[in-house]
Biopython code that builds the backbone (N, CA, C, O; Angstrom):
import numpy as np
from Bio.PDB.StructureBuilder import StructureBuilder

atoms = [
    (1, "UNK", "N", (93.160, 68.087, 72.651)),
    (1, "UNK", "CA", (94.526, 67.932, 72.368)),
    (1, "UNK", "C", (95.103, 69.219, 71.792)),
    (1, "UNK", "O", (96.272, 69.567, 71.956)),
    (2, "UNK", "N", (94.179, 69.902, 71.099)),
    (2, "UNK", "CA", (94.609, 71.255, 70.351)),
    (2, "UNK", "C", (94.878, 72.263, 71.407)),
    (2, "UNK", "O", (95.650, 73.200, 71.203)),
    (3, "UNK", "N", (94.233, 72.083, 72.570)),
    (3, "UNK", "CA", (94.257, 73.143, 73.499)),
    (3, "UNK", "C", (95.623, 73.241, 74.147)),
    (3, "UNK", "O", (96.008, 74.244, 74.749)),
    (4, "UNK", "N", (96.332, 72.126, 73.983)),
    (4, "UNK", "CA", (97.883, 71.970, 74.454)),
    (4, "UNK", "C", (98.760, 73.016, 73.667)),
    (4, "UNK", "O", (99.703, 73.611, 74.188)),
    (5, "UNK", "N", (98.378, 73.171, 72.433)),
    (5, "UNK", "CA", (99.034, 74.096, 71.589)),
    (5, "UNK", "C", (99.090, 75.564, 72.033)),
    (5, "UNK", "O", (99.989, 76.368, 71.788)),
    (6, "UNK", "N", (97.907, 75.776, 72.767)),
    (6, "UNK", "CA", (97.705, 77.058, 73.308)),
    (6, "UNK", "C", (98.310, 77.295, 74.891)),
    (6, "UNK", "O", (98.855, 78.339, 75.249)),
    (7, "UNK", "N", (98.113, 76.207, 75.679)),
    (7, "UNK", "CA", (98.368, 76.243, 77.009)),
    (7, "UNK", "C", (99.926, 76.285, 77.209)),
    (7, "UNK", "O", (100.405, 77.116, 77.981)),
    (8, "UNK", "N", (100.717, 75.403, 76.528)),
    (8, "UNK", "CA", (101.959, 75.318, 76.745)),
    (8, "UNK", "C", (102.875, 76.547, 76.519)),
    (8, "UNK", "O", (103.762, 76.835, 77.323)),
    (9, "UNK", "N", (102.621, 77.276, 75.368)),
    (9, "UNK", "CA", (103.180, 78.500, 75.222)),
    (9, "UNK", "C", (102.863, 79.646, 76.301)),
    (9, "UNK", "O", (103.629, 80.502, 76.743)),
    (10, "UNK", "N", (101.540, 79.420, 76.591)),
    (10, "UNK", "CA", (101.171, 80.539, 77.664)),
    (10, "UNK", "C", (101.825, 80.236, 78.954)),
    (10, "UNK", "O", (102.269, 81.185, 79.600)),
    (11, "UNK", "N", (101.940, 79.019, 79.416)),
    (11, "UNK", "CA", (102.733, 78.575, 80.568)),
    (11, "UNK", "C", (104.075, 78.939, 80.540)),
    (11, "UNK", "O", (104.535, 79.489, 81.541)),
    (12, "UNK", "N", (104.894, 78.703, 79.433)),
    (12, "UNK", "CA", (106.130, 79.014, 79.142)),
    (12, "UNK", "C", (106.380, 80.748, 79.392)),
    (12, "UNK", "O", (107.191, 81.270, 80.157)),
    (13, "UNK", "N", (105.622, 81.264, 78.685)),
    (13, "UNK", "CA", (105.698, 82.722, 78.732)),
    (13, "UNK", "C", (105.339, 83.263, 80.129)),
    (13, "UNK", "O", (105.969, 84.241, 80.531)),
    (14, "UNK", "N", (104.387, 82.721, 80.902)),
    (14, "UNK", "CA", (104.225, 83.109, 82.410)),
    (14, "UNK", "C", (105.421, 82.751, 83.114)),
    (14, "UNK", "O", (105.830, 83.571, 83.936)),
    (15, "UNK", "N", (106.025, 81.746, 82.961)),
    (15, "UNK", "CA", (107.154, 81.166, 83.652)),
    (15, "UNK", "C", (108.368, 82.132, 83.410)),
    (15, "UNK", "O", (109.025, 82.617, 84.332)),
    (16, "UNK", "N", (108.593, 82.356, 82.113)),
    (16, "UNK", "CA", (109.623, 83.318, 81.791)),
    (16, "UNK", "C", (109.509, 84.714, 82.339)),
    (16, "UNK", "O", (110.469, 85.436, 82.607)),
    (17, "UNK", "N", (108.109, 85.053, 82.494)),
    (17, "UNK", "CA", (107.938, 86.466, 83.033)),
    (17, "UNK", "C", (108.182, 86.467, 84.488)),
    (17, "UNK", "O", (108.728, 87.418, 85.048)),
    (18, "UNK", "N", (107.812, 85.492, 85.054)),
    (18, "UNK", "CA", (108.226, 85.292, 86.618)),
    (18, "UNK", "C", (109.665, 85.318, 86.854)),
    (18, "UNK", "O", (110.212, 86.028, 87.697)),
    (19, "UNK", "N", (110.287, 84.452, 86.013)),
    (19, "UNK", "CA", (111.818, 84.403, 86.123)),
    (19, "UNK", "C", (112.422, 85.790, 85.884)),
    (19, "UNK", "O", (113.285, 86.245, 86.635)),
    (20, "UNK", "N", (111.951, 86.444, 84.828)),
    (20, "UNK", "CA", (112.446, 87.891, 84.670)),
    (20, "UNK", "C", (112.296, 88.761, 85.781)),
    (20, "UNK", "O", (113.229, 89.470, 86.156)),
    (21, "UNK", "N", (111.101, 88.754, 86.374)),
    (21, "UNK", "CA", (110.550, 89.547, 87.345)),
    (21, "UNK", "C", (111.650, 89.295, 88.597)),
    (21, "UNK", "O", (112.132, 90.182, 89.302)),
    (22, "UNK", "N", (111.894, 87.988, 88.675)),
    (22, "UNK", "CA", (112.733, 87.657, 90.092)),
    (22, "UNK", "C", (114.124, 88.122, 89.846)),
    (22, "UNK", "O", (114.769, 88.681, 90.734)),
    (23, "UNK", "N", (114.636, 87.883, 88.558)),
    (23, "UNK", "CA", (116.009, 88.334, 88.421)),
    (23, "UNK", "C", (116.057, 89.907, 88.409)),
    (23, "UNK", "O", (117.094, 90.472, 88.759)),
    (24, "UNK", "N", (115.033, 90.572, 88.042)),
    (24, "UNK", "CA", (115.205, 91.911, 88.236)),
    (24, "UNK", "C", (115.169, 92.524, 89.649)),
    (24, "UNK", "O", (115.778, 93.548, 89.956)),
    (25, "UNK", "N", (114.384, 91.786, 90.491)),
    (25, "UNK", "CA", (114.483, 92.045, 91.963)),
    (25, "UNK", "C", (115.722, 91.825, 92.418)),
    (25, "UNK", "O", (116.269, 92.698, 93.092)),
    (26, "UNK", "N", (116.410, 90.549, 92.109)),
    (26, "UNK", "CA", (117.711, 90.301, 92.503)),
    (26, "UNK", "C", (118.810, 91.238, 92.251)),
    (26, "UNK", "O", (119.700, 91.498, 93.060)),
    (27, "UNK", "N", (118.672, 91.789, 90.928)),
    (27, "UNK", "CA", (119.773, 92.895, 90.479)),
    (27, "UNK", "C", (119.504, 94.175, 91.031)),
    (27, "UNK", "O", (120.446, 94.933, 91.262)),
    (28, "UNK", "N", (118.164, 94.556, 91.304)),
    (28, "UNK", "CA", (118.021, 95.927, 91.981)),
    (28, "UNK", "C", (118.243, 96.018, 93.432)),
    (28, "UNK", "O", (118.315, 97.082, 94.048)),
    (29, "UNK", "N", (118.361, 94.699, 94.008)),
    (29, "UNK", "CA", (118.762, 94.923, 95.434)),
    (29, "UNK", "C", (117.596, 94.750, 96.403)),
    (29, "UNK", "O", (117.684, 95.098, 97.581)),
    (30, "UNK", "N", (116.490, 94.196, 95.870)),
    (30, "UNK", "CA", (115.273, 94.045, 96.907)),
    (30, "UNK", "C", (115.486, 93.192, 97.910)),
    (30, "UNK", "O", (114.824, 93.306, 98.942)),
    (31, "UNK", "N", (116.418, 92.227, 97.773)),
    (31, "UNK", "CA", (116.476, 91.171, 98.824)),
    (31, "UNK", "C", (117.800, 91.265, 99.694)),
    (31, "UNK", "O", (118.196, 90.373, 100.444)),
    (32, "UNK", "N", (118.398, 92.438, 99.484)),
    (32, "UNK", "CA", (119.723, 92.731, 100.279)),
    (32, "UNK", "C", (119.587, 92.699, 101.711)),
    (32, "UNK", "O", (120.355, 91.989, 102.361)),
    (33, "UNK", "N", (118.638, 93.432, 102.318)),
    (33, "UNK", "CA", (118.485, 93.668, 103.878)),
    (33, "UNK", "C", (117.190, 93.135, 104.346)),
    (33, "UNK", "O", (116.311, 93.966, 104.574)),
    (34, "UNK", "N", (116.885, 91.666, 104.556)),
    (34, "UNK", "CA", (115.672, 91.345, 104.816)),
    (34, "UNK", "C", (115.332, 91.606, 106.216)),
    (34, "UNK", "O", (114.145, 91.694, 106.530)),
    (35, "UNK", "N", (116.501, 91.772, 107.316)),
    (35, "UNK", "CA", (116.113, 91.903, 108.768)),
    (35, "UNK", "C", (115.963, 93.411, 109.030)),
    (35, "UNK", "O", (115.376, 93.738, 110.061)),
    (36, "UNK", "N", (116.463, 94.424, 108.154)),
    (36, "UNK", "CA", (116.679, 95.691, 108.438)),
    (36, "UNK", "C", (115.293, 96.284, 108.634)),
    (36, "UNK", "O", (115.132, 97.044, 109.589)),
    (37, "UNK", "N", (114.261, 96.006, 107.808)),
    (37, "UNK", "CA", (113.027, 96.686, 107.932)),
    (37, "UNK", "C", (112.293, 95.955, 108.992)),
    (37, "UNK", "O", (111.439, 96.621, 109.578)),
    (38, "UNK", "N", (112.435, 94.845, 109.321)),
    (38, "UNK", "CA", (111.768, 94.000, 110.569)),
    (38, "UNK", "C", (112.135, 94.617, 111.815)),
    (38, "UNK", "O", (111.342, 94.759, 112.746)),
    (39, "UNK", "N", (113.517, 95.040, 111.834)),
    (39, "UNK", "CA", (114.105, 95.774, 113.127)),
    (39, "UNK", "C", (113.909, 97.048, 113.332)),
    (39, "UNK", "O", (113.917, 97.550, 114.456)),
    (40, "UNK", "N", (113.693, 97.758, 112.133)),
    (40, "UNK", "CA", (113.492, 99.213, 112.080)),
    (40, "UNK", "C", (112.310, 99.761, 112.677)),
    (40, "UNK", "O", (112.262, 100.850, 113.249)),
    (41, "UNK", "N", (111.221, 98.849, 112.497)),
    (41, "UNK", "CA", (109.987, 99.142, 113.087)),
    (41, "UNK", "C", (109.836, 99.085, 114.608)),
    (41, "UNK", "O", (108.897, 99.613, 115.202)),
    (42, "UNK", "N", (110.792, 98.430, 115.175)),
    (42, "UNK", "CA", (110.634, 98.284, 116.671)),
    (42, "UNK", "C", (111.447, 99.477, 117.384)),
    (42, "UNK", "O", (111.359, 99.546, 118.610)),
    (43, "UNK", "N", (112.205, 100.386, 116.721)),
    (43, "UNK", "CA", (113.013, 101.432, 117.303)),
    (43, "UNK", "C", (112.556, 102.701, 116.857)),
    (43, "UNK", "O", (112.342, 102.862, 115.655)),
    (44, "UNK", "N", (112.354, 103.754, 117.785)),
    (44, "UNK", "CA", (111.898, 105.143, 117.358)),
    (44, "UNK", "C", (113.303, 105.787, 117.256)),
    (44, "UNK", "O", (114.093, 105.642, 118.189)),
    (45, "UNK", "N", (113.666, 106.548, 116.066)),
    (45, "UNK", "CA", (114.993, 107.258, 115.952)),
    (45, "UNK", "C", (114.680, 108.742, 115.608)),
    (45, "UNK", "O", (115.300, 109.461, 114.824)),
    (46, "UNK", "N", (113.567, 109.056, 116.372)),
    (46, "UNK", "CA", (113.303, 110.632, 116.352)),
    (46, "UNK", "C", (114.257, 111.337, 117.140)),
    (46, "UNK", "O", (114.578, 110.948, 118.263)),
    (47, "UNK", "N", (114.802, 112.530, 116.511)),
    (47, "UNK", "CA", (115.817, 113.231, 117.051)),
    (47, "UNK", "C", (115.607, 113.888, 118.333)),
    (47, "UNK", "O", (116.544, 114.093, 119.105)),
    (48, "UNK", "N", (114.355, 114.240, 118.594)),
    (48, "UNK", "CA", (113.885, 114.957, 119.945)),
    (48, "UNK", "C", (113.409, 114.039, 120.940)),
    (48, "UNK", "O", (112.770, 114.493, 121.890)),
    (49, "UNK", "N", (113.644, 112.758, 120.845)),
    (49, "UNK", "CA", (113.153, 111.794, 121.716)),
    (49, "UNK", "C", (114.177, 111.322, 122.808)),
    (49, "UNK", "O", (113.905, 110.512, 123.693)),
    (50, "UNK", "N", (115.388, 111.934, 122.629)),
    (50, "UNK", "CA", (116.500, 111.503, 123.681)),
    (50, "UNK", "C", (116.360, 111.977, 125.004)),
    (50, "UNK", "O", (116.379, 113.186, 125.236)),
    (51, "UNK", "N", (116.212, 111.066, 125.960)),
    (51, "UNK", "CA", (116.054, 111.541, 127.372)),
    (51, "UNK", "C", (117.111, 110.987, 128.123)),
    (51, "UNK", "O", (117.206, 111.229, 129.326)),
]
sb = StructureBuilder()
sb.init_structure("model")
sb.init_model(0)
sb.init_chain("A")
sb.init_seg("    ")
for serial, (resi, resn, name, xyz) in enumerate(atoms, 1):
    if name == "N":
        sb.init_residue(resn, " ", resi, " ")
    sb.init_atom(name, np.array(xyz, "f"), 0.0, 1.0, " ", f" {name:<3s}", serial, name[0])
structure = sb.get_structure()
């Protein structure tokens, strides 16, 4: 039963750390353009490739 005194604060700390990381990603714009990177890989935008 005394192990819960260690596990509960550790679980709360890890949960808070995950929440902090998620909020930081949201505020820095990591999730703004989810489709752009997936579509960008399909097209070549090299300037010398125009035919």
